[in-house]
C-alpha positions in Angstrom: -34.9 -18.9 4.8 -35.9 -15.1 5.1 -33.9 -12.6 7.0 -34.3 -12.8 11.0 -35.4 -9.2 11.8 -34.7 -8.2 15.6 -35.5 -5.1 17.4 -31.6 -5.0 17.9 -31.0 -5.2 14.1 -34.2 -3.5 12.9 -32.6 -0.1 11.9 -29.9 -1.5 10.2 -31.5 -3.8 8.0 -34.9 -2.6 7.2 -34.5 1.4 7.6 -31.1 2.0 5.9 -31.4 -0.4 3.4 -30.7 0.4 -0.5 -33.0 -2.1 -1.1 -37.1 -2.4 -0.5 -37.5 -4.4 2.1 -40.6 -6.9 3.2 -40.9 -7.1 7.1 -43.2 -10.4 8.0 -44.6 -9.5 11.6 -45.5 -13.5 12.7 -45.3 -15.5 15.9 -45.1 -19.4 16.1 -48.7 -20.0 18.0 -50.3 -17.7 15.1 -52.0 -20.3 12.0 -52.3 -17.7 9.3 -48.8 -16.6 10.3 -47.5 -20.3 9.2 -49.7 -19.9 6.3 -48.0 -17.2 5.2 -44.5 -18.1 6.1 -43.7 -20.5 3.0 -44.4 -17.7 0.8 -42.1 -15.1 2.3 -39.7 -17.6 2.3 -40.4 -18.5 -1.7 -39.7 -14.7 -1.8 -36.7 -14.6 -0.1 -35.3 -16.6 -3.0 -36.7 -15.3 -5.5 -36.2 -11.5 -5.5 -32.4 -12.5 -3.7 -30.4 -9.8 -5.0 -33.3 -7.1 -5.6 -35.0 -6.9 -2.2 -34.8 -7.9 1.3 -37.1 -10.7 2.6 -37.4 -10.9 6.3 -39.2 -11.8 9.7 -40.0 -10.4 13.2 -40.9 -12.6 15.7 -43.6 -10.2 17.7 -43.2 -12.2 20.8 -39.6 -11.9 21.0 -39.4 -8.4 19.9 -42.5 -6.2 21.2 -40.2 -2.9 20.3 -40.4 -2.8 16.5 -43.9 -4.4 16.7 -45.3 -1.4 19.0 -43.4 0.8 16.8 -45.4 0.2 13.7 -48.7 -0.5 15.7 -49.0 -4.2 14.7 -51.9 -5.2 16.7 -53.0 -8.2 14.3 -50.2 -10.6 12.6 -49.5 -11.6 10.1 -48.9 -8.1 9.1 -46.2 -7.2 6.5 -44.7 -4.2 5.8 -43.3 -3.1 2.4 -40.6 -0.8 3.2 -39.1 1.8 0.8 -36.2 4.2 1.8 -37.2 3.9 5.7 -40.6 4.7 4.7 -43.3 2.2 5.1 -44.7 1.8 1.7 -47.6 -0.4 1.6 -49.0 -3.0 4.2 -50.7 -6.1 3.9 -52.6 -7.8 7.1 -53.4 -11.3 7.2 -53.1 -14.3 5.3 -53.0 -13.2 1.3 -52.1 -14.9 -1.9 -48.4 -14.8 -3.3 -49.4 -12.7 -6.3 -50.9 -9.9 -4.0 -47.8 -9.8 -1.6 -45.4 -10.0 -4.9 -47.5 -7.1 -6.7 -46.7 -5.0 -4.0 -43.0 -5.6 -3.8 -43.2 -4.9 -7.2 -44.3 -1.6 -7.3 -41.3 -0.9 -5.5 -38.6 -2.3 -7.5 
């Protein structure tokens, strides 16, 4: 299961991480988010120790969602050294997400 990222722990978990971070902005009512969710959970297991894979529930955490201008979900941000290095919007294949992450490792 991916790391739960909230408005409260975002800075600590994402911005101060010494590893690349994948942040999935999602909501329970979003169909495409439910398609991407299992991929995010798989990546969490596969990249354990190499990257942090987390999820932000946009309904429960409007602060970070607004901070990064997330208007469509799922939006997946790839963060390295506290900066957004890449981004993916919508339901995309796992290969597309892993290639973006691999480029940051």
